[in-house]
N, C-alpha and C positions, 0 to 999 in steps of 0.2 A: 391929722385925717388917713385912716391904714386907705392901703393900695392893695390892690390883688395880687398873691403872690406867684409870680410867674411858676418860677419853676418846677410847685410844686404844680402844677398842670402836666410840667415834660411828664415825657415815660422815665422811668429809673436809670438814673447815667450808668450807674455801674453794674447794670445788666449784662452778660455774658451775648451778646447778640447771636456773633457768628456761633456760636453752638445752642444758643435755641431754635438760630434758623435749619442746623443740623440735623438736632435730632428732631426736629417736627419731619423734614425732607427725608429723610433715611426710611424710616415704617413708609411710607409714603411711596418710595423709585422701589421695594423691594416687593409690596404688594404688584405694584404697576409689572415689576417684570416676569414675577411668576404666575400672573394673570395672559400677559401677555403671553408666554412660553408654552405653559399647558391649557389653558382656556383659546387661545385666539390662533396660539401655530396650526394648528391641526384644522383649521376653515380656509387658510388661507388658500389665496389661487398660485399660481394655474394646479396644487395640490401636488402625487406623488405617485402619477402613472408612470413617469419617465424619471431617470438620471438626470435631466437638465431641469427640471418641473419639482422635484423634489431639492436640487441644490438653488435654485431660485426662494422658495418657497423658505427653504435655508435662509438665506442669504434679507428677506425681507424680516423676517423672524429676529432676526440678529440687531439689524437696521432699526427694528424699532423697539428690541431690549437700550441699545444702546441710547436712543432720542431720546425713548421716554424719562427718565430721573432725567437731565438735562430742561426740558419742557417742565417738568416740575421742579425744576429747583427756580427755575423762574419764575413760576407761577407762586410757589410759596415766598421766597423773597417779595413779589411786590404784596403779597396781601397784608406779610409781617410787615413791610416798611409805612403799609395807608394804615393796622392798627395801633404799633410804635410812633411813627416819628410824621405822623399828621397833622398839622397845622392844630392847635391848640384856641379856645378863647384864653384873651389875659395874656397869651407868648405874643407877646411880638419881639423877643429876642433873637440873632443869631446865632445860625447855629454852629457849633465848634469848627474855626480850621485847619481843618483836615486839607492835606496840600498830597495825601496820595497817603499807601499802606504796601509797605515792599513784598510783605508777607503773599500780601494777598495777589501784584499783579504775578510774582514768583510761579504762585499753585496757578493764577489762569493759563497762565503761558506755558506752563509742563501740560497741562491737561491737556488743554486742544492741541498740542502737539502729539504727546501722544496716543490722543484719538484719532487724531487723522491720519498718522504713519502706520496706524495699528489697522485702520480702515483698508489704506492704501495697500498694505500687505496683505490680507484678508481677502481684497478684492480682487488681487494678482492670483491668489492661490484659486480662489471658487473659477475665475476664468479659467486653468489651467485641467483644474482635477477633472471635472467634466468637458472637457477638451472644448472649451472654446462656452462654453455654459449653455449651448443649446442658437449660438448666429452663426452666420453663415463665415466661412474664412476663406471666402475669396477661391481660388481653382489649389492654391498650396498652402493649407491648413500648417500653421507653426504646431500647433493643439493636436494628437489625438489618442484613439482610445487604446489603450494597451493591450488589444486583444487583435487578432489576424481574422477570427470567423466574423465576419461581417457582412449584414444584408446591405446590398444594396438597392438603393430607388431612384430615379432620379422623378425629378418634380420637371414639369413641363406647363409652362402657367403661359394662356393665350386670351384671348380676348372674346367669351370671360367663363371661360374653367380649368382646372387643372387637372390633365391626367396625367400618367405615372406610368413609367415605362423598367418592365425586368429585366435588367442584361446577365440575372444567373437565372433566367427561365427562357430565354427566345428570345430574349428582348423583344416581349409583346408587352402590348402596353393597352391601360385601362382607365378605368373615370372613377375606378374605387381602390381606395387606399387602404389596403388591409393588410399590419404588422403581427409577426410572433412574441409571444410574453418572451420574458427574460434574453431578449437578445439587441444584440447590437446593430442601431441600420446607423449606416453610412447616404444621406440626402446628397445630390446631385443635383441642381436646383440650378431650370436654366429660363426663358422666356422664349418663343418663338413671335414676339411682337411688337411690341412694350415694356415697358417695365412693371409687374409686378413686387409683388412680396409671399411668399409661402408662410403663412402662421398657422400650425398647429399647436391650438393655444393651448390644450392642460398635456401637451407632449414640451411646451417650455421652447418649443424650436420655430424659432423668426429667422429666415432667412430671402435678402434681397434676389425678385429673379430679371438679370438684366438678361435683355437680345448675346447673345455673342459670349457668354461668361458665363464659366461652371463655380457655379457657391456651393461648398462644399459643408456640413453640418450635422452633428453626431448626434447622437442619442442613445438610451436603453432604454428598451422599455420593461417597467418593474410587477406594471399592473394591468390584466385584462380589464376593456370597458371602450366606451365610445368617445370620439373626441370630436373636436369641428374644428375644420380646416376654412381658414377665411383668406380673401388676402385684404393685405395693410396697406393698400398702395394706390392710392385715384388714379384707376386704369381708364378710364372713357365710361361711357354712357352706364352699363349695366355691371361697374363695380360693387354695387349696395349687393347686387345676387349674385356673386359669385364667392360660394361658398357653399361647403358640401361637408359630410362628416366620414370619418375613417374611425378605424376598430381594430383592438389590440386584443389579439383570440391566442389561442394556445398551438404551440410548435407544431400539433399533430393538426389542429386544422386551415391553423397559415397554408402546409406543404399541400394538403387537399386543397384546397382552393384555388393554391397558383395554378398544380398540376393540372389540375380542369382547366383553367380558362387557357392556359400552354395550349393543354391538345387541341381543345377547341377550336381557337386559330389555326394556329398550325393545319385539321383535319380543311380550313374552310378555306385554308390559304388565304389568310389575311395576316399571319408575320412575312407572309412574299411579299405583300404588296409596301407594308411598311421598311422606310431606309431604314439602314445598317445602324445600329444603335452607336451614339457618338455622345459627345460632353457637351455640343452645342450643333443645333441646326440651323440653318439660312433656307427661311422657305420659301424666298425667290428661290432656291437653288432644290430644292425638294419642290417644286407643288405638290406633289402627290398626297403628301404629311396628313395637309385638311381632307382631303376626301377618307385617306385612309378611316383618319379618326370618328367621322362617320359614320362608316361601316361596320365599323368595329365596337363604335358604345351606343352607335344612336345617337347622342348629343349634336346639336345645330351650334352655332357660331350666326355672324352677320353672314347674308344671303347663301344664308346656308352650309356653307367652311368656314374654317378661321381664319381672315385674312393678315395682312404684314401689312405693317403702317404704309407702303406707298400706295396702297389699293383698300383703303378707309369705306368701305361699304356701307351706309347706313342698318343696322337690323330695321 
């Protein structure tokens, strides 16, 4: 009595499976990478409004370009295995006794080592070139922009708003963040009460605002427009409402805005009410700071002022 020919039900044994997998994977990987770079990349966050944002967009695109072929290889291999090496009716035999493939093992180890070490070098360079990639570097930055022409802006976090001091314009303080285009900005981020986090989203700048700490971050504005400023650290009851909007404008428009507000605050005697410009502030030593902010900006916090952690007045 005839029996089913099990070998006939198997996939061809003489096929070069590695070559077939490679020929299926290669065009898919090329197409995916081209789509990522030329179609998806221009729309990736945080955009190109600043040097740090531009580098972050570039970094995300590079990571996607590297990851897509790896992901596609896993999918192609899984699909190929399901089609060619699945169990078939009448085939109850064992597979070939394979104990390992030295070439595949060596290729895998070499490829993963190159990818990991390459990403290490890439990540280090991308931290250095944009001067810390828009993140706070503490009071003594290691990486700084290659220019001495910088606009200094102090960001002061407090429950529950950000205000900004401008040492190059008499130390005035505003509740609005306006920056000139094509300018390197040096942010000095600190807090008056609890830990906050200054996140200028479209600028690609994020730095913790810690009380008693001067946290320095850099970026260079590239495009005019509006950006969102949020607190990215849970800081109390109204944390979710601690946001506003900033603007990148022309150099002439910024100069006009800054000199106008400096003149207004000087004429009203408000500059004299503010404490001298310092890199950090102690609200217990400078009790008039909250009151000055209210008079200057017309904004209020708990009980009409911003309060320190030892005086937790519920708003």
